[in-house]
C-alpha positions as a Markdown table, in Angstrom:
| # | Residue | x | y | z |
|---|---|---|---|---|
| 1 | Met | 147.6 | 77.1 | 37.5 |
| 2 | Asn | 147.4 | 80.0 | 40.3 |
| 3 | Gly | 149.1 | 83.2 | 39.1 |
| 4 | Asn | 150.6 | 84.1 | 42.8 |
| 5 | Tyr | 154.1 | 83.7 | 41.5 |
| 6 | Tyr | 153.8 | 86.8 | 38.8 |
| 7 | Phe | 155.1 | 88.8 | 41.2 |
| 8 | Leu | 158.7 | 87.5 | 40.2 |
| 9 | Thr | 158.9 | 86.8 | 36.7 |
| 10 | Asn | 160.4 | 90.1 | 35.7 |
| 11 | Gln | 163.4 | 89.2 | 37.4 |
| 12 | Leu | 163.4 | 85.6 | 36.6 |
| 13 | Ser | 164.8 | 83.3 | 33.7 |
| 14 | Asp | 162.9 | 80.8 | 31.6 |
| 15 | Asp | 164.9 | 78.2 | 34.1 |
| 16 | Glu | 163.8 | 80.2 | 37.3 |
| 17 | Thr | 160.3 | 80.7 | 36.2 |
| 18 | Arg | 159.8 | 76.8 | 35.7 |
| 19 | Val | 161.2 | 76.7 | 39.5 |
| 20 | Val | 159.1 | 78.8 | 40.8 |
| 21 | Thr | 155.9 | 77.6 | 38.9 |
| 22 | Ser | 156.6 | 74.0 | 40.2 |
| 23 | Ile | 157.0 | 75.7 | 43.6 |
| 24 | Val | 153.6 | 77.1 | 43.2 |
| 25 | Asn | 151.8 | 73.9 | 41.8 |
| 26 | His | 153.3 | 71.8 | 44.6 |
| 27 | Ile | 151.6 | 74.6 | 46.8 |
| 28 | Glu | 148.3 | 74.9 | 45.2 |
| 29 | Asn | 148.1 | 70.9 | 45.4 |
| 30 | Asn | 148.2 | 71.4 | 49.1 |
| 31 | Glu | 151.1 | 69.7 | 50.0 |
| 32 | Glu | 152.7 | 71.5 | 53.4 |
| 33 | Arg | 156.5 | 71.1 | 52.4 |
| 34 | Val | 158.6 | 70.2 | 49.2 |
| 35 | Gly | 162.0 | 69.8 | 49.3 |
| 36 | Ile | 164.8 | 71.8 | 47.6 |
| 37 | Ala | 165.9 | 68.2 | 46.3 |
| 38 | Gln | 162.7 | 67.0 | 44.5 |
| 39 | Ile | 162.2 | 70.6 | 43.1 |
| 40 | Ala | 166.0 | 70.6 | 41.7 |
| 41 | Glu | 165.1 | 66.9 | 40.3 |
| 42 | Glu | 161.8 | 67.9 | 38.8 |
| 43 | Asn | 163.3 | 70.7 | 36.6 |
| 44 | Phe | 166.9 | 69.3 | 35.8 |
| 45 | Val | 168.8 | 72.0 | 37.6 |
| 46 | Ser | 170.9 | 71.8 | 41.1 |
| 47 | Thr | 170.2 | 72.8 | 44.5 |
| 48 | Ser | 172.6 | 75.6 | 44.1 |
| 49 | Phe | 171.0 | 77.0 | 41.5 |
| 50 | Ile | 167.7 | 77.1 | 43.2 |
| 51 | Ile | 169.8 | 78.8 | 46.2 |
| 52 | Lys | 171.5 | 81.4 | 44.1 |
| 53 | Met | 168.5 | 82.2 | 42.5 |
| 54 | Cys | 166.4 | 82.8 | 46.1 |
| 55 | Lys | 169.5 | 85.1 | 47.6 |
| 56 | Arg | 169.4 | 87.2 | 44.2 |
| 57 | Leu | 165.4 | 87.6 | 44.6 |
| 58 | Gly | 166.0 | 88.8 | 48.2 |
| 59 | Phe | 165.2 | 85.7 | 50.4 |
| 60 | Asn | 167.7 | 84.0 | 52.9 |
| 61 | Gly | 167.2 | 80.2 | 51.2 |
| 62 | Tyr | 164.8 | 78.0 | 49.7 |
| 63 | Ser | 162.8 | 77.8 | 52.9 |
| 64 | Glu | 162.1 | 81.6 | 53.1 |
| 65 | Leu | 160.8 | 81.8 | 49.5 |
| 66 | Phe | 158.7 | 78.2 | 49.9 |
| 67 | Tyr | 156.8 | 79.8 | 52.7 |
| 68 | Ser | 156.8 | 83.4 | 51.3 |
| 69 | Leu | 155.2 | 81.8 | 48.1 |
| 70 | Ser | 152.7 | 79.9 | 50.4 |
| 71 | Arg | 151.6 | 82.6 | 52.3 |
| 72 | Arg | 150.9 | 84.9 | 49.4 |
| 73 | Ile | 148.7 | 82.1 | 48.0 |
| 74 | Arg | 146.7 | 81.8 | 51.3 |
| 75 | Glu | 146.1 | 85.6 | 51.5 |
| 76 | Ser | 145.2 | 85.5 | 47.5 |
| 77 | Ala | 143.0 | 82.5 | 47.5 |
| 78 | Pro | 139.3 | 83.4 | 47.1 |
| 79 | Arg | 136.8 | 82.9 | 50.1 |
| 80 | Ser | 135.4 | 79.0 | 49.9 |
| 81 | Glu | 132.0 | 78.5 | 49.2 |
| 82 | Pro | 130.9 | 77.0 | 52.3 |
| 83 | Gly | 131.7 | 80.5 | 53.9 |
| 84 | Glu | 129.7 | 82.9 | 51.5 |
| 85 | Leu | 126.8 | 80.1 | 51.7 |
| 86 | Ala | 126.7 | 80.1 | 55.3 |
| 87 | Ser | 126.2 | 84.1 | 55.1 |
| 88 | Leu | 123.4 | 83.4 | 52.9 |
| 89 | Ile | 121.4 | 80.5 | 53.9 |
| 90 | Asp | 119.7 | 80.9 | 57.3 |
| 91 | Asn | 120.0 | 76.7 | 57.8 |
| 92 | Phe | 123.2 | 76.3 | 56.1 |
| 93 | Asp | 124.2 | 72.7 | 55.9 |
| 94 | Glu | 126.8 | 71.7 | 53.7 |
| 95 | Ala | 125.2 | 68.1 | 52.8 |
| 96 | Asp | 122.5 | 70.0 | 51.4 |
| 97 | Val | 125.0 | 71.9 | 49.2 |
| 98 | Lys | 126.8 | 68.5 | 47.7 |
| 99 | Lys | 123.0 | 66.7 | 47.6 |
| 100 | Phe | 122.3 | 69.9 | 45.4 |
| 101 | Cys | 125.5 | 69.3 | 43.4 |
| 102 | Gly | 124.4 | 65.9 | 42.8 |
| 103 | Tyr | 121.2 | 66.9 | 41.4 |
| 104 | Leu | 122.8 | 68.8 | 38.8 |
| 105 | Arg | 125.0 | 65.9 | 37.8 |
| 106 | Arg | 122.7 | 63.5 | 37.8 |
| 107 | Tyr | 120.1 | 65.5 | 36.2 |
| 108 | His | 122.2 | 67.0 | 33.7 |
| 109 | Glu | 121.2 | 65.6 | 30.5 |
| 110 | Thr | 117.3 | 65.7 | 31.4 |
| 111 | Lys | 114.7 | 68.5 | 31.2 |
| 112 | Leu | 114.8 | 70.9 | 34.8 |
| 113 | Phe | 112.2 | 73.2 | 35.8 |
| 114 | Ala | 111.8 | 76.3 | 37.7 |
| 115 | Val | 108.7 | 77.7 | 38.9 |
| 116 | Gly | 107.8 | 81.1 | 41.1 |
| 117 | Ala | 104.8 | 83.8 | 41.1 |
| 118 | Gly | 105.2 | 87.4 | 41.1 |
| 119 | Phe | 108.5 | 88.2 | 41.8 |
| 120 | Ala | 109.6 | 85.3 | 42.5 |
| 121 | Asp | 108.7 | 84.1 | 38.5 |
| 122 | Leu | 111.3 | 86.8 | 37.4 |
| 123 | Val | 113.9 | 85.0 | 40.1 |
| 124 | Ala | 112.9 | 81.3 | 38.3 |
| 125 | Asp | 113.4 | 83.6 | 34.9 |
| 126 | Tyr | 117.1 | 84.1 | 35.9 |
| 127 | Ile | 118.0 | 80.5 | 37.1 |
| 128 | Val | 116.6 | 79.1 | 33.8 |
| 129 | Gln | 118.7 | 81.4 | 31.8 |
| 130 | Arg | 121.6 | 81.0 | 33.9 |
| 131 | Leu | 121.4 | 77.2 | 33.5 |
| 132 | Gly | 120.7 | 77.4 | 30.4 |
| 133 | Val | 124.1 | 79.0 | 29.2 |
| 134 | Ser | 125.8 | 76.5 | 31.4 |
| 135 | Gly | 124.5 | 73.8 | 29.3 |
| 136 | Phe | 121.2 | 72.7 | 31.0 |
| 137 | Met | 117.9 | 72.3 | 29.5 |
| 138 | Val | 115.6 | 74.3 | 31.7 |
| 139 | Phe | 111.9 | 75.5 | 31.3 |
| 140 | Asn | 110.0 | 78.2 | 33.6 |
| 141 | Arg | 106.5 | 78.3 | 34.2 |
| 142 | Val | 105.9 | 74.7 | 33.7 |
| 143 | His | 102.1 | 75.0 | 34.7 |
| 144 | Phe | 101.2 | 76.9 | 31.3 |
| 145 | Tyr | 101.9 | 73.7 | 29.6 |
| 146 | Asp | 100.8 | 70.9 | 31.9 |
| 147 | Tyr | 99.1 | 69.8 | 28.5 |
| 148 | Met | 102.6 | 69.1 | 27.4 |
| 149 | Leu | 104.4 | 67.5 | 30.2 |
| 150 | Phe | 101.9 | 65.5 | 32.0 |
| 151 | Arg | 99.0 | 63.7 | 29.9 |
| 152 | Glu | 96.0 | 61.8 | 31.1 |
| 153 | Lys | 96.7 | 58.1 | 30.8 |
| 154 | Asn | 92.7 | 57.4 | 31.9 |
| 155 | Ala | 90.2 | 59.1 | 33.6 |
| 156 | His | 92.1 | 58.8 | 37.3 |
| 157 | Ile | 95.9 | 58.7 | 36.5 |
| 158 | Met | 98.1 | 61.3 | 35.4 |
| 159 | Gln | 101.2 | 60.4 | 33.5 |
| 160 | Ser | 104.3 | 62.2 | 32.9 |
| 161 | Asn | 105.5 | 62.2 | 29.5 |
| 162 | Val | 109.2 | 63.5 | 30.5 |
| 163 | Glu | 111.5 | 61.7 | 32.5 |
| 164 | Pro | 111.6 | 62.6 | 36.6 |
| 165 | Ser | 114.4 | 65.2 | 37.0 |
| 166 | Leu | 114.7 | 68.4 | 39.1 |
| 167 | Ile | 112.4 | 71.2 | 39.7 |
| 168 | Val | 113.8 | 74.3 | 41.5 |
| 169 | Ala | 110.7 | 76.4 | 43.6 |
| 170 | Ile | 110.6 | 79.7 | 44.9 |
| 171 | Ser | 108.0 | 81.2 | 47.1 |
| 172 | Gln | 109.0 | 83.7 | 49.6 |
| 173 | Ser | 105.8 | 82.8 | 52.2 |
| 174 | Gly | 106.2 | 79.1 | 50.8 |
| 175 | Glu | 102.8 | 79.0 | 50.4 |
| 176 | Ser | 102.2 | 80.5 | 46.9 |
| 177 | Glu | 99.6 | 78.4 | 45.1 |
| 178 | Val | 100.7 | 78.5 | 41.8 |
| 179 | Val | 104.2 | 77.1 | 43.0 |
| 180 | Leu | 102.6 | 74.3 | 45.5 |
| 181 | Asn | 100.6 | 73.3 | 42.8 |
| 182 | Asp | 103.4 | 72.7 | 40.7 |
| 183 | Val | 105.4 | 71.3 | 43.2 |
| 184 | Gln | 102.8 | 68.2 | 44.0 |
| 185 | Arg | 102.4 | 67.2 | 40.6 |
| 186 | Ala | 106.1 | 67.1 | 39.9 |
| 187 | Arg | 106.5 | 65.2 | 43.2 |
| 188 | Gln | 103.9 | 63.2 | 41.8 |
| 189 | Asn | 106.1 | 62.2 | 39.2 |
| 190 | Asp | 109.1 | 61.3 | 40.9 |
| 191 | Phe | 110.8 | 64.7 | 40.6 |
| 192 | Cys | 113.4 | 65.9 | 43.1 |
| 193 | Val | 112.5 | 69.6 | 44.4 |
| 194 | Val | 114.7 | 72.1 | 45.6 |
| 195 | Ser | 113.2 | 75.4 | 47.1 |
| 196 | Phe | 113.9 | 78.8 | 48.3 |
| 197 | Thr | 111.7 | 80.2 | 50.8 |
| 198 | Lys | 111.8 | 82.5 | 54.2 |
| 199 | Arg | 109.9 | 80.1 | 55.9 |
| 200 | Pro | 110.8 | 76.8 | 57.6 |
| 201 | Asp | 107.9 | 76.0 | 58.4 |
| 202 | Ser | 106.2 | 76.5 | 55.1 |
| 203 | Thr | 104.1 | 74.0 | 53.0 |
| 204 | Leu | 106.8 | 74.5 | 50.4 |
| 205 | Ala | 109.5 | 73.5 | 52.7 |
| 206 | Gly | 107.9 | 70.3 | 54.3 |
| 207 | Met | 107.5 | 69.1 | 50.2 |
| 208 | Ser | 111.0 | 69.7 | 49.2 |
| 209 | Asp | 114.0 | 67.5 | 49.1 |
| 210 | Ile | 116.0 | 70.4 | 50.1 |
| 211 | Ala | 114.7 | 73.6 | 51.5 |
| 212 | Phe | 117.1 | 76.5 | 51.8 |
| 213 | Val | 115.7 | 79.5 | 53.6 |
| 214 | Val | 116.8 | 82.8 | 52.9 |
| 215 | Asp | 116.2 | 85.9 | 54.8 |
| 216 | Gly | 114.3 | 84.0 | 57.5 |
| 217 | Ser | 115.1 | 86.3 | 60.4 |
| 218 | Arg | 113.4 | 89.1 | 58.7 |
| 219 | Gln | 109.7 | 88.6 | 57.9 |
| 220 | Thr | 109.0 | 91.3 | 55.1 |
| 221 | Leu | 105.7 | 91.6 | 53.7 |
| 222 | Ile | 106.6 | 91.3 | 49.9 |
| 223 | Ser | 105.9 | 95.0 | 49.7 |
| 224 | Gly | 107.8 | 96.1 | 52.5 |
| 225 | Val | 111.2 | 97.8 | 51.6 |
| 226 | Pro | 113.7 | 96.7 | 51.6 |
| 227 | Asn | 113.2 | 92.9 | 50.7 |
| 228 | His | 116.4 | 91.1 | 50.6 |
| 229 | Phe | 115.0 | 87.7 | 49.9 |
| 230 | Phe | 114.8 | 87.8 | 46.1 |
| 231 | Gly | 118.3 | 89.6 | 45.5 |
| 232 | Lys | 119.7 | 87.1 | 47.8 |
| 233 | Val | 118.0 | 84.0 | 46.3 |
| 234 | Ile | 119.9 | 84.6 | 43.1 |
| 235 | Leu | 123.3 | 85.0 | 45.2 |
| 236 | Val | 122.4 | 81.8 | 46.9 |
| 237 | Phe | 121.8 | 80.4 | 43.3 |
| 238 | Glu | 125.3 | 81.5 | 41.8 |
| 239 | Glu | 127.3 | 80.3 | 44.8 |
| 240 | Leu | 125.6 | 77.1 | 44.5 |
| 241 | Leu | 126.5 | 77.0 | 40.7 |
| 242 | Gly | 129.7 | 77.7 | 41.7 |
| 243 | Ala | 129.8 | 74.6 | 44.2 |
| 244 | Tyr | 128.9 | 72.9 | 41.5 |
| 245 | Phe | 131.6 | 73.7 | 38.8 |
| 246 | Arg | 134.3 | 73.9 | 41.4 |
| 247 | Glu | 133.1 | 69.8 | 42.2 |
| 248 | Ala | 133.1 | 69.1 | 38.7 |
| 249 | Ala | 136.4 | 70.5 | 37.9 |
| 250 | Gly | 138.1 | 68.5 | 41.1 |
| 251 | Ser | 136.3 | 65.1 | 39.8 |
């Protein structure tokens, strides 16, 4: 439950605290207006008890208290993830966010992979560790253990010995050979591909089920200063993970 009612607690008795908490719960459940009679019934007090409490707290009546609490909750509510993500992702689409969350739900019990090269490999490491502490099983540098992941069934067919899941690929240019090779191998084995790149027209973006374009308006060379791409990818991933957990909590 939100703590927005605590500005009153040092003035409230136990019964009054229960009443205010009940009002706050209704507000946080997006109920625009809950009558005083309903609040009184839910908390086993009389309407006159609530009116007296409101006046003692400096309000003209129940309605003024209700709208004061509503305003405080709205003002203190954190910015929703679409607003944050829209400012970080050039091609933001809420449908892609929901699709990404769906991938995490679907593949929560399978092996996930992240791949990058150079600085992007550091971002992939971050994603691996972040998902790892969130209950996922994630691996990086899959190209280093192709022998473990993909076995040759015969001279012409490569077959995965891990079930299809999700690979997250990071490449500023979208043309890193190491990353593209891993993504191509993953697609051949029915993996879903989520990528982070600067270029919407890159090879990587074209191979991806979801391509998040980050900092695409600033086509900085990898050696350019400042280079915001890699830091922004981490911020975007944090917001996406937050969206996943908010969705999971609401389901």
